[in-house]
NULO-623241 format. One record per residue: x, y negated, z of N, C-alpha, C in turn. Coordinates in Angstrom, 2 decimals, always signed. Example, Ala and Ser with C-alpha at 12.3 -4.5 7.8 and 13.67 -1.06 7.14 Angstrom:
<recs>
+---------+---------+---------+---------+---------+---------+---------+---------+---------+
:     nc1 :     nc2 :     nc3 :    cac1 :    cac2 :    cac3 :     cc1 :     cc2 :     cc3 :
+---------+---------+---------+---------+---------+---------+---------+---------+---------+
:  +13.19 :   +5.69 :   +7.80 :  +12.30 :   +4.50 :   +7.80 :  +13.20 :   +3.30 :   +7.80 :
:  +12.85 :   +2.25 :   +7.08 :  +13.67 :   +1.06 :   +7.14 :  +12.90 :   -0.03 :   +7.87 :
+---------+---------+---------+---------+---------+---------+---------+---------+---------+
</recs>
This chain:
<recs>
+---------+---------+---------+---------+---------+---------+---------+---------+---------+
:     nc1 :     nc2 :     nc3 :    cac1 :    cac2 :    cac3 :     cc1 :     cc2 :     cc3 :
+---------+---------+---------+---------+---------+---------+---------+---------+---------+
:  +23.09 :  +48.34 :  -15.38 :  +22.86 :  +47.74 :  -14.31 :  +23.21 :  +46.42 :  -13.95 :
:  +24.46 :  +46.05 :  -14.56 :  +25.35 :  +44.77 :  -14.23 :  +23.87 :  +43.90 :  -15.16 :
:  +24.31 :  +43.91 :  -15.97 :  +23.29 :  +43.13 :  -17.04 :  +22.12 :  +42.82 :  -16.52 :
:  +21.36 :  +43.97 :  -15.99 :  +20.28 :  +43.55 :  -15.70 :  +19.80 :  +42.51 :  -14.22 :
:  +21.29 :  +42.55 :  -13.37 :  +20.70 :  +41.49 :  -12.18 :  +21.19 :  +40.56 :  -13.05 :
:  +21.82 :  +39.91 :  -14.13 :  +22.53 :  +39.30 :  -14.54 :  +21.34 :  +38.56 :  -15.41 :
:  +20.36 :  +39.46 :  -16.11 :  +19.10 :  +38.86 :  -16.06 :  +18.28 :  +38.31 :  -15.24 :
:  +18.18 :  +38.84 :  -14.39 :  +17.21 :  +38.37 :  -13.07 :  +17.54 :  +36.92 :  -12.33 :
:  +19.07 :  +37.02 :  -12.57 :  +19.58 :  +36.12 :  -12.26 :  +19.43 :  +34.93 :  -13.28 :
:  +19.49 :  +34.87 :  -14.44 :  +19.14 :  +33.69 :  -15.41 :  +17.63 :  +33.36 :  -15.88 :
:  +17.22 :  +34.42 :  -14.93 :  +15.45 :  +34.26 :  -15.23 :  +15.40 :  +33.40 :  -13.93 :
:  +16.20 :  +33.58 :  -12.82 :  +15.44 :  +32.55 :  -11.46 :  +16.08 :  +31.28 :  -11.55 :
:  +17.41 :  +31.37 :  -12.60 :  +17.85 :  +29.70 :  -12.33 :  +16.98 :  +28.57 :  -13.48 :
:  +16.97 :  +29.58 :  -14.50 :  +15.66 :  +29.36 :  -15.96 :  +14.16 :  +28.79 :  -14.75 :
:  +13.56 :  +29.48 :  -14.14 :  +12.53 :  +29.21 :  -13.12 :  +12.35 :  +28.06 :  -12.17 :
:  +13.33 :  +27.94 :  -11.77 :  +13.87 :  +26.83 :  -10.97 :  +14.08 :  +25.39 :  -11.77 :
:  +15.04 :  +25.79 :  -12.54 :  +14.97 :  +24.40 :  -13.04 :  +13.65 :  +24.09 :  -14.29 :
:  +12.85 :  +24.85 :  -14.59 :  +11.49 :  +24.32 :  -15.44 :   +9.97 :  +23.97 :  -14.04 :
:  +10.74 :  +24.82 :  -13.06 :   +9.95 :  +24.78 :  -11.83 :  +10.16 :  +22.53 :  -11.17 :
:  +11.21 :  +22.87 :  -11.13 :  +11.58 :  +21.23 :  -11.04 :  +10.96 :  +20.19 :  -11.46 :
:  +11.09 :  +20.44 :  -12.84 :  +10.95 :  +19.39 :  -13.77 :   +9.17 :  +19.51 :  -13.96 :
:   +8.48 :  +20.26 :  -13.97 :   +6.95 :  +20.41 :  -13.55 :   +7.22 :  +20.00 :  -12.18 :
:   +7.24 :  +20.36 :  -11.42 :   +6.84 :  +19.67 :   -9.89 :   +6.88 :  +18.25 :   -9.79 :
:   +8.24 :  +17.48 :  -10.52 :   +8.34 :  +16.17 :  -10.60 :   +7.33 :  +15.42 :  -11.18 :
:   +6.86 :  +16.02 :  -12.78 :   +6.08 :  +15.61 :  -13.26 :   +4.75 :  +15.48 :  -12.91 :
:   +4.40 :  +16.43 :  -12.01 :   +2.81 :  +16.60 :  -11.26 :   +2.67 :  +15.26 :  -10.06 :
:   +4.25 :  +15.42 :   -9.50 :   +4.46 :  +14.10 :   -8.37 :   +4.19 :  +12.93 :   -8.58 :
:   +4.97 :  +12.70 :   -9.77 :   +4.59 :  +10.90 :  -10.46 :   +3.49 :  +10.79 :  -10.61 :
:   +2.80 :  +11.61 :  -11.66 :   +1.30 :  +11.60 :  -11.58 :   +0.39 :  +11.22 :  -10.34 :
:   +0.70 :  +11.98 :   -9.68 :   +0.12 :  +11.81 :   -8.82 :   +0.12 :  +10.36 :   -8.22 :
:   +1.30 :   +9.81 :   -8.14 :   +1.30 :   +8.69 :   -7.54 :   +0.97 :   +7.08 :   -8.11 :
:   +1.00 :   +7.97 :   -9.44 :   +0.40 :   +6.39 :  -10.52 :   -1.24 :   +6.52 :  -10.15 :
:   -1.62 :   +7.97 :   -9.93 :   -3.38 :   +7.90 :   -9.48 :   -3.52 :   +7.27 :   -8.49 :
:   -3.06 :   +7.68 :   -7.13 :   -3.27 :   +7.76 :   -5.80 :   -1.83 :   +6.14 :   -5.73 :
:   -1.41 :   +4.91 :   -5.59 :   -0.48 :   +4.59 :   -5.29 :   -0.47 :   +4.33 :   -4.02 :
:   +0.85 :   +4.31 :   -3.38 :   +0.93 :   +4.09 :   -1.73 :   +0.06 :   +3.23 :   -1.11 :
:   -0.28 :   +2.90 :   -0.15 :   -0.81 :   +1.80 :   +0.65 :   -0.30 :   +1.00 :   +0.23 :
:   -1.19 :   -0.17 :   +0.39 :   -0.94 :   -1.76 :   +0.20 :   -1.28 :   -2.70 :   +1.12 :
:   -1.12 :   -4.25 :   +1.65 :   -1.40 :   -4.82 :   +2.46 :   -2.93 :   -5.06 :   +2.31 :
:   -3.43 :   -4.96 :   +1.26 :   -5.11 :   -5.17 :   +1.16 :   -5.58 :   -4.10 :   +1.29 :
:   -4.96 :   -2.87 :   +1.42 :   -5.60 :   -1.79 :   +1.47 :   -5.79 :   -1.72 :   +3.19 :
:   -4.52 :   -2.57 :   +4.06 :   -4.60 :   -2.41 :   +5.68 :   -5.80 :   -3.58 :   +6.05 :
:   -5.74 :   -4.40 :   +5.24 :   -6.37 :   -5.48 :   +5.64 :   -8.07 :   -4.94 :   +5.29 :
:   -8.49 :   -3.97 :   +4.38 :   -9.56 :   -3.78 :   +4.50 :  -10.41 :   -2.54 :   +5.36 :
:   -9.00 :   -1.90 :   +5.84 :   -9.23 :   -0.61 :   +6.76 :   -9.09 :   -1.23 :   +8.37 :
:   -8.75 :   -2.62 :   +8.54 :   -8.40 :   -3.37 :   +9.77 :  -10.04 :   -4.23 :  +10.04 :
:  -10.72 :   -4.65 :   +8.91 :  -11.65 :   -5.17 :   +8.59 :  -13.26 :   -4.41 :   +8.67 :
:  -13.28 :   -3.21 :   +8.27 :  -14.54 :   -2.31 :   +8.36 :  -13.98 :   -1.78 :  +10.21 :
:  -12.91 :   -1.64 :  +10.43 :  -12.81 :   -1.64 :  +12.23 :  -13.75 :   -2.67 :  +13.09 :
:  -13.91 :   -3.59 :  +12.28 :  -14.34 :   -5.05 :  +13.32 :  -13.73 :   -5.88 :  +13.47 :
:  -12.24 :   -5.65 :  +12.90 :  -11.10 :   -7.04 :  +12.91 :  -11.23 :   -7.94 :  +12.36 :
:  -10.68 :   -9.24 :  +12.52 :  -10.22 :   -9.52 :  +11.53 :   -8.34 :   -9.96 :  +11.40 :
:   -8.02 :   -9.58 :  +10.45 :   -6.38 :   -9.28 :  +10.73 :   -5.83 :  -10.57 :  +10.44 :
:   -5.09 :  -11.05 :  +10.86 :   -3.82 :  -12.19 :  +10.53 :   -2.72 :  -11.24 :   +9.75 :
:   -2.05 :  -12.11 :   +8.66 :   -0.80 :  -11.76 :   +8.20 :   +0.18 :  -11.13 :   +8.78 :
:   +0.26 :  -11.28 :  +10.05 :   +1.43 :  -10.96 :  +10.76 :   +0.86 :   -9.59 :  +11.32 :
:   -0.51 :   -9.79 :  +12.25 :   -0.73 :   -8.14 :  +12.19 :   -0.44 :   -6.96 :  +10.64 :
:   -0.73 :   -7.38 :   +9.71 :   -0.62 :   -6.72 :   +8.34 :   +0.53 :   -6.70 :   +8.05 :
:   +1.66 :   -7.15 :   +8.03 :   +2.91 :   -7.12 :   +8.03 :   +3.46 :   -6.23 :   +8.82 :
:   +2.90 :   -6.14 :  +10.47 :   +3.40 :   -5.49 :  +11.42 :   +3.04 :   -3.87 :  +10.85 :
:   +2.01 :   -3.40 :  +10.53 :   +1.56 :   -1.99 :   +9.83 :   +2.28 :   -1.76 :   +8.84 :
:   +1.83 :   -2.66 :   +8.02 :   +3.08 :   -2.51 :   +6.64 :   +4.73 :   -1.93 :   +7.26 :
:   +5.09 :   -2.26 :   +7.88 :   +6.50 :   -2.28 :   +8.81 :   +6.63 :   -0.92 :   +9.45 :
:   +5.43 :   -0.78 :  +10.33 :   +5.67 :   +1.00 :  +10.92 :   +5.26 :   +1.56 :   +9.71 :
:   +4.24 :   +1.32 :   +8.45 :   +3.80 :   +3.01 :   +7.66 :   +5.39 :   +2.80 :   +6.95 :
:   +6.24 :   +2.04 :   +6.42 :   +7.19 :   +2.39 :   +5.81 :   +8.26 :   +3.00 :   +6.77 :
:   +8.15 :   +2.17 :   +8.24 :   +9.10 :   +3.26 :   +8.64 :   +8.94 :   +4.87 :   +8.77 :
:   +8.04 :   +5.29 :   +8.57 :   +7.67 :   +6.90 :   +8.44 :   +7.54 :   +7.33 :   +7.40 :
:   +7.86 :   +6.62 :   +6.48 :   +7.76 :   +7.17 :   +5.39 :   +8.98 :   +8.06 :   +5.00 :
+---------+---------+---------+---------+---------+---------+---------+---------+---------+
</recs>
């Protein structure tokens, strides 16, 4: 009985460790494929909305985006 509980706990710990490393690998891969937004992306979005953004506006938007990360 005690040995069965030990096996279950050992399995949970091993599963958690493997899950952690797999999820970390997947997360890093996603960041490489889809990098976070940068200043050129913000400038392109504002241009598509019909505005010609100044560098100050782009910096302000970047600051707001980084604030909520």
